[in-house]
C-alpha positions as CSV (number, residue, x, y, z in Angstrom):
1,M,-0.2,0.1,0.0
2,T,1.3,3.4,-1.0
3,A,0.0,6.5,1.0
4,P,-0.1,9.9,-0.6
5,K,3.1,11.5,-0.5
6,I,3.6,14.6,1.8
7,Q,3.9,17.6,-0.9
8,S,6.8,19.1,1.2
9,D,10.4,18.3,2.1
10,V,9.4,19.4,5.8
11,V,6.9,17.2,7.9
12,R,4.6,19.8,9.6
13,V,3.8,18.2,13.0
14,G,1.0,18.7,15.5
15,M,1.2,17.5,19.0
16,V,-1.5,16.6,21.5
17,G,0.0,16.7,25.2
18,T,2.1,18.9,27.1
19,G,3.9,16.5,29.5
20,F,7.4,15.1,29.8
21,V,7.3,12.9,26.7
22,A,5.7,15.7,24.6
23,R,8.7,18.0,25.7
24,L,11.1,15.3,24.7
25,R,9.5,14.8,21.3
26,A,9.2,18.6,20.9
27,D,12.9,19.2,21.4
28,A,13.7,16.4,19.0
29,L,11.7,18.0,16.4
30,R,13.2,21.5,17.0
31,G,16.8,19.8,16.0
32,M,15.5,18.4,12.5
33,A,15.5,20.2,9.4
34,S,13.0,17.7,8.0
35,A,10.3,18.5,10.4
36,Q,8.7,21.2,12.2
37,L,6.4,21.4,15.3
38,V,3.7,23.9,14.2
39,A,0.9,23.2,16.6
40,I,0.3,22.3,20.4
41,A,-2.9,21.1,22.2
42,G,-3.2,19.9,25.8
43,R,-5.7,19.8,28.5
44,D,-5.0,23.2,29.9
45,P,-5.1,26.0,27.2
46,V,-3.0,28.1,29.2
47,E,-0.3,25.6,29.8
48,A,-0.3,24.7,26.0
49,Q,0.6,28.3,25.2
50,I,3.4,28.4,27.6
51,F,4.6,25.0,26.1
52,A,4.3,26.2,22.3
53,E,6.2,29.7,22.6
54,P,9.7,28.3,22.8
55,Y,8.9,26.2,19.6
56,G,7.3,28.8,17.6
57,A,4.1,26.7,17.3
58,I,0.5,27.8,17.6
59,A,-1.4,26.7,20.7
60,Y,-4.8,25.6,20.1
61,P,-7.7,25.4,22.4
62,D,-8.4,21.7,22.2
63,W,-7.0,18.7,20.2
64,Q,-10.3,18.8,18.2
65,T,-9.4,22.0,16.6
66,L,-5.7,21.0,16.2
67,V,-6.3,17.7,14.2
68,N,-8.6,19.6,11.7
69,Q,-5.7,22.1,10.7
70,A,-5.0,21.9,7.0
71,D,-1.2,22.7,7.3
72,V,-0.6,19.6,9.8
73,D,0.7,16.5,8.4
74,L,1.3,14.3,11.3
75,I,-0.3,14.2,14.7
76,V,2.1,12.9,17.5
77,V,-0.3,11.8,20.5
78,C,1.5,12.3,23.9
79,H,-1.9,12.2,25.9
80,I,-3.3,10.1,28.6
81,N,-3.6,6.7,28.0
82,S,-7.4,6.8,28.0
83,G,-7.5,9.5,25.5
84,H,-4.9,7.7,22.8
85,A,-7.9,6.0,20.5
86,E,-10.1,9.1,20.5
87,V,-7.4,11.3,19.4
88,A,-5.9,8.8,16.9
89,R,-9.3,8.1,15.4
90,A,-10.1,11.9,15.0
91,S,-6.7,12.2,13.4
92,L,-7.0,9.4,10.9
93,V,-10.4,10.6,9.9
94,A,-8.9,14.0,9.3
95,G,-6.5,12.6,7.0
96,R,-3.6,13.0,9.1
97,H,-0.6,10.4,9.7
98,V,-0.4,9.4,13.6
99,V,2.3,8.6,16.1
100,V,0.9,7.5,19.5
101,E,2.5,6.3,22.6
102,Y,1.6,2.8,23.6
103,P,-1.0,1.6,24.3
104,L,-3.0,2.5,21.2
105,A,-6.1,1.8,23.2
106,L,-7.3,0.3,26.4
107,D,-9.3,-2.3,24.9
108,L,-8.6,-4.6,22.1
109,A,-11.5,-4.2,19.8
110,T,-10.9,-0.4,19.6
111,A,-7.2,-0.9,18.6
112,Q,-8.2,-3.3,15.9
113,S,-10.7,-0.7,14.4
114,L,-8.1,2.1,14.5
115,L,-5.6,-0.2,12.3
116,A,-8.4,-0.9,9.9
117,L,-9.1,2.6,9.8
118,A,-5.5,3.6,9.2
119,E,-5.6,1.1,6.1
120,E,-8.5,2.4,5.0
121,N,-7.6,6.1,4.9
122,Q,-3.9,5.0,3.7
123,R,-2.4,6.9,6.6
124,L,0.6,5.9,8.9
125,L,-0.5,4.7,12.3
126,H,2.9,4.1,14.4
127,V,2.5,3.1,18.0
128,E,5.8,3.6,19.9
129,H,7.9,1.0,21.3
130,I,11.0,3.0,22.5
131,E,12.1,-0.2,24.7
132,L,13.0,-1.9,21.4
133,L,15.5,0.7,20.5
134,G,17.1,0.9,24.0
135,G,20.6,-0.5,25.0
136,T,19.2,-3.2,27.2
137,H,17.0,-4.7,24.5
138,R,19.7,-4.4,21.8
139,A,22.2,-6.2,24.2
140,L,19.7,-8.7,25.0
141,K,18.9,-9.8,21.4
142,E,22.6,-9.5,20.4
143,N,23.6,-12.0,22.9
144,L,20.5,-14.3,23.2
145,E,22.0,-17.2,21.1
146,L,25.1,-17.2,23.8
147,V,22.6,-19.0,26.2
148,G,21.6,-21.7,23.7
149,Q,17.8,-22.8,23.8
150,P,16.1,-20.2,26.1
151,F,13.5,-21.9,28.5
152,Y,12.8,-19.2,31.1
153,A,12.7,-15.3,31.3
154,R,11.8,-12.9,34.1
155,Y,11.4,-9.3,33.7
156,C,10.8,-7.3,37.1
157,T,10.3,-3.4,37.3
158,L,9.3,-2.2,40.9
159,A,9.3,1.6,41.3
160,P,8.8,2.8,45.0
161,R,7.0,6.3,45.2
162,R,6.5,8.0,48.5
163,P,4.4,10.0,48.7
164,V,2.5,8.8,45.7
165,P,2.0,11.4,43.2
166,R,-1.6,12.5,42.6
167,T,-1.4,11.6,38.7
168,W,-3.5,10.1,36.1
169,T,-1.0,7.1,36.1
170,Y,-2.3,5.8,39.4
171,C,-6.2,5.8,38.2
172,P,-7.0,2.8,36.3
173,Q,-9.7,4.5,34.5
174,L,-7.2,6.6,32.8
175,F,-4.0,4.6,32.7
176,G,-5.6,0.9,32.2
177,F,-5.0,-2.4,33.6
178,P,-1.2,-2.4,34.8
179,L,0.0,-4.4,31.8
180,V,-2.0,-2.6,29.2
181,G,-0.7,0.8,30.5
182,A,2.9,-0.7,30.8
183,L,2.7,-2.6,27.5
184,S,6.4,-2.8,27.3
185,R,6.8,-4.8,29.8
186,L,5.2,-7.7,27.6
187,H,6.1,-6.4,24.3
188,R,10.0,-6.7,25.0
189,L,9.5,-10.4,25.7
190,I,7.3,-11.1,22.9
191,D,9.6,-9.4,20.5
192,C,12.4,-11.9,21.6
193,F,10.4,-15.1,22.0
194,G,7.3,-14.7,19.9
195,P,3.7,-15.8,20.5
196,V,2.3,-16.6,23.6
197,A,0.1,-19.6,24.2
198,R,-1.5,-19.0,27.7
199,V,-1.2,-16.4,30.6
200,Y,-1.9,-16.5,34.4
201,C,-2.3,-13.0,36.0
202,Q,-2.7,-11.6,39.6
203,N,-3.2,-7.9,40.3
204,H,-3.0,-6.0,43.5
205,Y,-4.3,-2.4,44.2
206,G,-3.4,-0.9,47.6
207,G,-4.4,2.4,49.4
208,P,-7.4,3.5,47.4
209,T,-7.5,7.3,46.9
210,Q,-9.3,9.8,44.7
211,S,-7.7,11.9,42.0
212,P,-8.2,15.6,42.0
213,E,-11.0,15.1,39.6
214,G,-12.6,12.8,42.0
215,M,-11.9,9.3,40.1
216,A,-10.7,6.1,42.0
217,C,-7.0,5.8,42.4
218,Y,-4.4,3.6,44.2
219,S,-1.3,4.4,46.2
220,T,0.3,0.9,45.2
221,C,0.0,-1.5,42.4
222,L,1.7,-4.9,41.9
223,C,0.8,-7.0,39.0
224,T,2.4,-10.4,38.2
225,A,1.8,-12.6,35.1
226,Q,3.2,-16.1,34.1
227,L,3.6,-16.5,30.4
228,T,3.8,-19.8,28.5
229,F,5.2,-19.1,25.1
230,A,4.3,-21.2,22.2
231,S,8.0,-22.4,22.0
232,G,7.5,-23.8,25.6
233,L,9.6,-20.9,27.2
234,I,8.1,-19.8,30.6
235,A,8.2,-16.3,31.4
236,E,7.5,-14.2,34.6
237,V,6.5,-10.4,34.4
238,V,6.2,-8.3,37.7
239,Y,5.4,-4.6,37.5
240,G,4.8,-2.3,40.5
241,K,4.8,1.1,41.5
242,G,3.7,3.3,44.5
243,E,4.0,3.7,48.4
244,T,4.2,0.2,50.0
245,L,7.1,-0.9,47.4
246,W,10.3,-0.7,49.4
247,E,13.1,-1.3,46.8
248,A,13.5,0.0,43.4
249,T,14.2,-2.9,40.7
250,R,14.9,-3.3,37.1
251,R,16.1,-6.6,36.3
252,L,15.6,-8.7,33.3
253,E,17.0,-12.5,33.2
254,V,17.1,-15.2,30.6
255,T,18.0,-18.7,31.4
256,G,19.0,-21.1,28.6
257,S,20.4,-24.4,27.9
258,E,24.0,-23.1,27.6
259,G,24.1,-20.1,29.7
260,Y,22.3,-17.1,31.4
261,L,21.9,-13.4,30.6
262,C,20.9,-11.0,33.4
263,F,20.6,-7.1,32.9
264,E,20.2,-5.0,36.1
265,G,19.8,-1.3,35.7
266,D,22.1,-0.5,32.9
267,R,24.7,-3.6,33.4
268,G,24.7,-6.7,31.8
269,I,26.3,-10.1,32.6
270,I,26.5,-13.4,30.8
271,T,27.1,-16.5,32.7
272,D,28.2,-19.9,31.0
273,A,30.2,-22.8,31.4
274,Q,33.3,-20.5,31.3
275,G,32.2,-18.1,34.1
276,S,30.7,-14.8,34.1
277,R,31.7,-11.8,32.1
278,P,30.2,-8.2,31.8
279,L,28.5,-7.4,28.6
280,E,28.3,-3.9,26.9
281,V,24.9,-2.3,27.3
282,G,24.1,0.9,25.3
283,S,22.4,4.0,26.6
284,R,18.8,4.7,27.3
285,R,18.9,8.2,26.6
286,G,17.6,9.8,23.2
287,L,15.1,7.0,22.5
288,F,12.0,9.2,21.9
289,A,14.1,11.5,19.6
290,A,15.3,8.2,17.8
291,D,11.8,7.2,17.5
292,T,10.7,10.7,16.0
293,A,13.6,10.6,13.5
294,Q,12.6,7.1,12.3
295,V,8.8,8.3,11.8
296,I,9.9,11.7,9.8
297,D,12.3,9.6,7.7
298,H,9.6,6.9,7.1
299,L,7.2,9.6,5.7
300,L,9.8,11.3,3.5
301,T,11.6,8.4,2.1
302,G,9.5,5.3,2.8
303,Q,12.2,3.7,5.3
304,A,10.9,0.9,7.4
305,L,10.0,1.7,10.8
306,Y,11.5,-0.8,13.9
307,C,8.1,-1.9,14.9
308,T,4.6,-2.3,13.1
309,P,1.3,-1.6,14.6
310,E,0.3,-5.2,14.3
311,A,3.2,-6.1,16.6
312,S,1.8,-3.7,19.2
313,L,-1.8,-5.2,18.6
314,Y,-0.7,-8.4,19.3
315,T,1.0,-7.6,22.7
316,L,-2.2,-5.7,23.6
317,Q,-4.1,-9.0,22.8
318,V,-1.8,-10.7,25.4
319,A,-2.2,-7.7,27.9
320,T,-5.9,-8.1,27.9
321,C,-5.9,-12.0,28.3
322,A,-4.0,-11.0,31.4
323,Q,-6.5,-8.7,32.5
324,R,-9.1,-11.2,31.9
325,S,-7.0,-13.9,33.9
326,A,-6.4,-11.4,36.8
327,A,-10.5,-10.9,36.9
328,T,-11.5,-14.4,36.8
329,R,-8.3,-16.1,38.5
330,R,-7.9,-18.5,35.8
331,V,-5.4,-19.4,33.2
332,V,-6.6,-17.7,29.9
333,D,-5.5,-19.1,26.4
334,V,-4.2,-16.5,24.0
335,A,-5.4,-16.9,20.3
336,T,-2.9,-17.6,17.6
337,P,-2.0,-14.3,16.1
338,R,-3.4,-13.7,12.7
339,S,-1.1,-11.7,10.0
340,A,-3.1,-8.4,9.6
341,P,-3.4,-6.9,6.1
342,Y,-1.9,-3.5,7.4
343,S,1.7,-2.3,7.2
344,P,3.2,0.9,7.6
345,P,2.7,2.9,4.2
346,S,5.6,3.6,2.1
347,E,5.8,7.0,0.5
């Protein structure tokens, strides 16, 4: 499928969101000759105006107005998770290309409909998964063959926060089920080990509170999932954040027939019959800039992107199976992925 060419040497970008990720995206665009940030919208028009000024962009009173501006080629969605799908849909209907932070939607059916809409309108729909660009993931894939046949993996990320911030990321209605909102925890493993056959998940919310808007929130979340991959590999995923977690952890382990890989923080180690030795692990810095640059290059030259929306959609399918497992306290089988007709458009 070939999308209509952008009739310019510069991609004109509108951004929905004014938070931390939006700032990283905006800074990346400012340093590119082939892109220009021309429009900003956020939940607070005053905040959007303050955000837009250093970049010479126009602040619009709401995102609905922004996505319908004729001089915008690409919409970058850096909004709260629950708002991703609505903004992406309106942008596609308006004929814009779309970049959206994961998850594309909080439910699978909505995400599937958005991929179909992107194909129908011949527009790019790119779901950001910068974990695939990071040094840890690259080192994992480059050294995976050293462990022989992998049969066990464990990925644990715990983030103590005291006091817990009163933010949307602690509100299930806005963030989504933990492994939906934090989709990268599953996506990293699926990218390495392929389809998942079944999942069993447990989830704990502690310390119920309310957001400033009166929505139900929690002060602690701990979610665990046991995955059986189609290959037979067994994996555990642990994701947690909040007040009653007491030690920060970021650890990824893979055990195989010939060795063991461990990444903790920014350090990597391989252990095999010859003993243990360190691995070179690249930086986690500059990943949003790298993602942004790839998107702009794709729209201007047709260069392939590092991640397809189908891959993100499949991980969302696994995450929603985990959500169902946590609700029913049962093991849930994951349907075999079907090859979707959509692929990122070439210019």
